[in-house]
C-alpha positions as CSV (number, residue, x, y, z in Angstrom):
1,M,89.4,110.1,131.7
2,T,91.6,107.2,133.0
3,S,90.3,106.3,136.3
4,T,89.8,102.5,136.9
5,I,86.2,101.4,137.4
6,A,85.7,98.7,140.0
7,K,82.5,96.5,139.6
8,P,81.5,93.9,142.3
9,S,79.6,91.9,139.9
10,A,82.4,91.5,137.4
11,V,85.6,89.8,137.5
12,L,88.4,92.5,136.9
13,A,91.8,91.5,135.4
14,R,93.4,94.8,135.0
15,A,92.8,98.5,135.3
16,V,90.0,99.5,132.8
17,P,89.7,103.0,131.8
18,G,86.4,104.9,132.3
19,A,86.6,106.2,128.8
20,M,87.9,105.0,125.3
21,E,88.5,106.2,121.9
22,A,85.9,105.1,119.3
23,A,85.2,105.9,115.7
24,A,81.7,107.0,115.7
25,L,79.1,109.1,113.6
26,E,76.7,111.8,115.0
27,K,74.3,111.6,112.0
28,F,74.2,109.4,108.9
29,G,76.1,110.3,105.8
30,P,79.3,109.9,103.7
31,P,82.5,108.5,105.2
32,Q,83.4,111.8,106.7
33,V,80.8,111.5,109.2
34,L,83.0,109.0,110.9
35,S,85.3,110.6,113.4
36,L,87.1,109.9,116.6
37,H,85.1,110.2,119.8
38,T,85.7,109.8,123.6
39,L,83.0,107.7,124.8
40,P,82.3,105.7,128.2
41,V,83.6,102.3,128.3
42,L,80.3,100.2,128.9
43,L,81.0,97.4,131.4
44,P,79.8,93.8,130.9
45,G,76.5,92.4,132.1
46,P,76.1,89.1,133.8
47,G,76.5,87.0,130.6
48,E,79.0,89.4,128.8
49,V,82.6,90.0,128.4
50,L,84.5,93.0,127.9
51,I,87.1,92.7,125.3
52,E,90.2,95.2,124.9
53,L,90.1,95.4,121.1
54,H,93.3,95.3,119.0
55,A,91.5,95.0,115.5
56,A,88.1,95.3,113.9
57,G,86.8,94.4,110.4
58,V,85.4,96.7,108.1
59,G,82.8,95.5,105.7
60,V,80.3,96.8,103.2
61,W,77.5,96.3,105.6
62,D,79.4,98.9,107.9
63,A,78.9,101.5,105.1
64,M,75.1,100.7,105.2
65,V,75.0,101.3,108.8
66,R,77.0,104.6,108.4
67,D,74.6,106.0,105.6
68,G,71.5,104.9,107.4
69,S,70.3,102.3,104.7
70,W,70.6,99.5,107.1
71,R,69.6,100.1,110.8
72,P,70.2,96.8,112.8
73,F,70.4,98.7,116.0
74,G,66.7,100.1,115.6
75,P,66.0,103.7,116.0
76,P,69.5,105.6,115.9
77,K,70.9,106.6,119.1
78,F,74.0,109.0,118.3
79,P,76.9,108.8,118.7
80,L,76.7,105.5,116.9
81,V,79.8,103.1,116.8
82,P,79.7,100.7,113.7
83,G,81.4,97.5,113.3
84,T,80.3,93.8,113.4
85,D,83.3,92.0,114.4
86,G,86.9,92.2,115.9
87,A,89.6,90.7,118.0
88,G,91.3,91.3,121.4
89,I,91.8,90.2,124.8
90,V,89.2,89.5,127.5
91,V,89.8,91.9,130.4
92,M,86.7,91.7,132.4
93,K,83.6,89.3,132.5
94,G,80.3,89.1,134.0
95,P,79.5,86.8,136.9
96,H,77.5,84.3,134.8
97,V,80.5,83.8,132.3
98,R,82.4,80.5,132.5
99,R,83.7,79.9,129.0
100,F,86.6,82.2,129.1
101,D,89.6,83.4,131.4
102,I,90.8,86.9,132.0
103,G,93.6,87.2,129.3
104,D,92.2,84.8,126.8
105,R,92.6,86.0,123.1
106,V,89.3,86.0,121.4
107,W,87.3,87.1,118.3
108,A,83.7,88.1,118.2
109,Y,80.7,88.7,115.8
110,H,77.6,90.7,116.6
111,Y,75.9,92.8,114.0
112,A,73.5,94.6,116.3
113,N,75.5,94.7,119.7
114,P,73.2,96.8,122.1
115,K,76.5,98.2,123.6
116,G,77.9,99.3,120.4
117,G,80.1,98.3,117.6
118,F,83.6,97.1,117.3
119,Y,85.3,100.5,116.0
120,A,86.4,101.1,119.5
121,E,89.2,100.2,122.0
122,Y,86.7,98.4,124.1
123,V,83.5,96.5,123.6
124,A,81.1,94.7,125.9
125,V,79.5,91.8,124.0
126,D,77.2,88.7,124.9
127,V,79.5,85.7,125.4
128,E,77.4,83.7,123.0
129,H,78.8,85.8,120.3
130,V,82.6,85.3,121.3
131,G,85.0,82.5,120.3
132,S,88.6,81.6,121.1
133,M,91.0,83.0,118.5
134,P,92.6,80.4,116.3
135,R,96.3,80.1,117.2
136,R,97.6,80.5,113.5
137,L,95.9,83.9,113.1
138,D,97.2,87.4,114.4
139,F,94.9,90.0,115.8
140,A,94.5,91.7,112.4
141,Q,93.6,88.5,110.7
142,A,91.0,87.4,113.5
143,G,89.6,91.0,113.6
144,A,88.8,90.7,109.9
145,G,87.8,87.1,109.9
146,A,84.9,86.5,112.3
147,T,82.0,87.6,110.4
148,T,83.3,86.5,107.1
149,G,84.6,83.1,108.4
150,L,81.2,82.3,109.9
151,T,79.5,83.2,106.7
152,A,82.0,81.3,104.5
153,L,82.1,78.1,106.6
154,Q,78.3,77.9,107.2
155,G,77.9,78.5,103.4
156,I,80.2,75.8,102.4
157,D,79.5,73.2,105.2
158,D,75.8,73.7,106.0
159,A,74.0,75.5,103.0
160,L,75.9,73.8,100.3
161,R,76.9,70.6,102.2
162,V,80.0,70.4,100.1
163,H,81.6,66.8,99.8
164,K,85.0,65.3,98.6
165,D,85.1,65.6,94.8
166,D,82.3,68.1,94.3
167,T,82.9,70.7,91.8
168,V,82.1,74.0,93.7
169,L,81.8,77.4,92.1
170,V,82.6,80.5,94.3
171,F,81.2,83.4,92.6
172,G,82.7,86.6,94.1
173,A,85.6,84.8,95.2
174,T,88.3,87.4,96.1
175,G,86.3,89.4,98.7
176,G,86.1,88.9,102.5
177,V,84.0,86.0,102.4
178,G,85.1,84.4,99.0
179,T,88.7,84.0,100.0
180,L,87.8,82.1,103.0
181,A,85.1,80.1,101.2
182,I,87.9,78.9,98.7
183,Q,89.9,77.6,101.5
184,F,87.0,75.8,103.4
185,A,85.8,74.2,100.1
186,R,89.3,72.9,99.5
187,R,89.4,71.5,102.9
188,K,86.5,69.3,102.0
189,R,88.7,68.1,98.9
190,A,86.4,69.6,96.5
191,R,87.4,71.1,93.1
192,V,87.0,74.9,93.5
193,L,86.4,77.2,90.5
194,A,86.6,80.9,91.4
195,T,85.7,84.2,89.7
196,A,88.4,86.9,89.7
197,T,88.7,90.1,87.8
198,G,92.5,91.3,87.2
199,N,95.8,89.5,87.5
200,D,96.3,90.4,91.1
201,A,92.8,88.9,92.1
202,A,93.4,85.7,89.9
203,A,96.7,85.1,91.6
204,L,95.3,85.6,95.0
205,A,92.4,83.0,94.2
206,K,95.0,80.5,92.9
207,K,97.2,81.1,95.9
208,L,94.4,80.2,98.3
209,G,93.6,77.0,96.5
210,A,91.3,77.5,93.6
211,D,91.5,75.0,90.8
212,G,90.4,77.1,88.1
213,V,89.8,80.9,87.8
214,F,87.8,83.1,85.3
215,D,86.7,86.6,84.9
216,A,83.0,87.0,85.6
217,R,83.2,90.3,83.9
218,S,84.4,88.9,80.5
219,S,81.9,88.8,77.6
220,D,81.9,85.0,77.7
221,A,82.1,84.2,81.5
222,A,79.8,81.2,81.2
223,G,82.0,79.8,78.2
224,W,85.1,79.8,80.4
225,L,83.3,78.2,83.2
226,K,81.9,75.5,80.7
227,A,85.4,75.0,79.8
228,L,86.7,74.5,83.2
229,A,83.7,72.4,84.3
230,S,82.6,70.4,81.2
231,E,80.4,68.1,83.5
232,G,78.7,70.9,85.4
233,I,78.7,72.4,88.8
234,D,77.5,70.6,92.0
235,A,77.3,73.5,94.3
236,A,77.7,77.3,93.9
237,L,78.2,79.9,96.7
238,V,77.0,83.3,95.2
239,L,78.6,86.3,97.0
240,A,78.1,88.9,94.1
241,G,75.3,89.6,91.8
242,S,76.2,90.3,88.0
243,D,74.7,90.1,84.7
244,A,76.9,87.0,84.1
245,L,75.7,85.2,87.2
246,E,72.6,83.5,85.8
247,A,74.4,82.1,82.7
248,C,77.0,80.7,84.9
249,L,74.3,79.1,87.3
250,D,72.8,77.5,84.1
251,L,75.7,75.0,84.5
252,V,74.6,73.8,88.0
253,K,73.7,70.2,87.7
254,T,70.1,69.0,88.2
255,D,69.7,68.3,92.1
256,G,72.7,70.7,92.6
257,R,72.7,73.3,95.2
258,I,73.1,77.1,95.2
259,A,73.3,79.3,98.2
260,Y,74.0,83.0,99.0
261,P,74.0,85.1,102.2
262,N,71.2,87.5,102.5
263,G,72.2,90.9,101.2
264,V,73.6,89.6,97.9
265,W,71.8,91.5,95.1
266,P,70.4,90.6,92.6
267,E,69.5,87.4,94.3
268,P,69.8,84.2,92.2
269,R,66.5,83.3,90.6
270,P,64.6,80.1,91.5
271,R,65.3,77.1,89.4
272,R,63.6,73.7,88.8
273,K,65.1,70.7,90.7
274,I,67.9,72.9,92.0
275,Q,67.9,73.9,95.6
276,V,68.4,77.8,96.0
277,L,69.0,78.7,99.7
278,S,69.6,82.0,101.4
279,Y,71.1,82.1,104.7
280,D,72.5,84.4,107.6
281,A,75.7,83.8,109.5
282,E,74.9,82.5,113.0
283,A,77.0,83.1,116.0
284,G,77.2,80.9,119.0
285,P,79.8,78.7,121.0
286,R,79.1,75.7,118.6
287,Q,79.5,78.0,115.6
288,F,82.8,79.4,116.9
289,E,84.2,76.1,117.9
290,R,83.5,74.6,114.4
291,L,85.1,77.8,112.8
292,E,88.2,77.4,115.2
293,H,88.5,73.7,114.0
294,A,88.1,74.5,110.3
295,A,90.3,77.3,110.4
296,A,93.2,74.8,111.7
297,E,92.4,72.1,109.4
298,S,92.5,74.6,106.4
299,R,95.5,76.3,107.6
300,L,93.4,79.4,107.0
301,T,94.9,82.6,105.8
302,V,92.8,85.8,106.0
303,P,93.9,88.2,103.3
304,I,94.1,91.8,104.5
305,A,93.5,94.2,101.7
306,E,94.5,97.2,103.7
307,A,94.9,98.4,107.3
308,F,94.0,101.7,108.8
309,P,94.3,103.1,112.4
310,L,91.2,103.7,114.4
311,D,91.4,107.5,113.6
312,G,91.4,106.5,110.0
313,A,88.0,104.7,109.8
314,A,86.6,107.4,107.5
315,K,89.5,106.8,105.1
316,A,88.7,102.9,105.5
317,H,85.2,103.7,104.3
318,E,86.4,105.9,101.4
319,R,88.5,102.9,100.3
320,L,85.4,100.6,100.6
321,R,83.6,102.9,98.2
322,E,86.5,102.5,95.7
323,G,85.8,98.8,95.5
324,R,88.1,96.0,94.0
325,I,89.1,94.9,97.6
326,L,91.0,91.8,97.8
327,G,90.2,90.1,101.1
328,R,89.1,92.5,103.8
329,I,89.8,95.9,105.2
330,V,90.8,96.2,108.8
331,L,91.3,98.7,111.6
332,K,94.3,98.2,113.7
333,I,93.2,99.7,117.0
334,R,96.3,99.1,119.3
335,R,99.7,99.7,117.6
336,G,102.2,96.8,117.7
337,S,99.7,94.1,118.6
338,R,100.0,90.7,117.0
């Protein structure tokens, strides 16, 4: 179906098809339940924009939506389109939207969008969950960077309140959030220590600005960390649980800070005279504006572990299941877009 839909209550920039391709599931299950569907393009409401998506991020939380272990949309309505973030071009907007113009390049984050996820050619989303794409990022990097960027920045700036000359531990540093957290902490002129397993992971962490790298899976991870930070740790961003985590967190100074996004398991245990804070990434105009500025200040790089086409969403989830992902997986929805 390729007919143009006209909507008197929405501002239309170009012909928008009545149907689109989307990677969706008809039932919960393994990666193979994801397949290409033809679905209606849902038009924007008064406070929404319609984004022609060029790329979408793929995260472990998407796998939890796919297998039914996390249901942010409430009772399932199939076919269900996963995806919490993506990047593209505004092609239509509701009459109450003032923040964007048609043709603007944007990135967006919404973990429970009532009009579906981002594994699709188009998505209608509340304008409060949309931000202007940083100029230095292409669509693939921006599509992979909205959820993880907001999570990393709010962990470093808000939860941990990182300052110049702080010694900061990023535990789980080479995943989607950790690779950005290293850069945001360096932007604060902090000394950054990062966990990384394997030569490729260690090289990536150092390239992104880590001052010291050690393997959290080694038999003496805490010993390696103590050698790197003999005076202790001021702040720790925990992005992965492990047997070595608590021994490493023993090096956080009295009155230090520990933060972790909700969903990390096992959670860091409470500690006397040390603030342990959990948080969720928040999206809004102010949060996206801060993220855009931080991306410019840090000369942000969003590492892409692997890219798949939209009809390769099942393969992307199979790759998720393999683990050892350096950066983030992305779906490239439109070929040749930059």
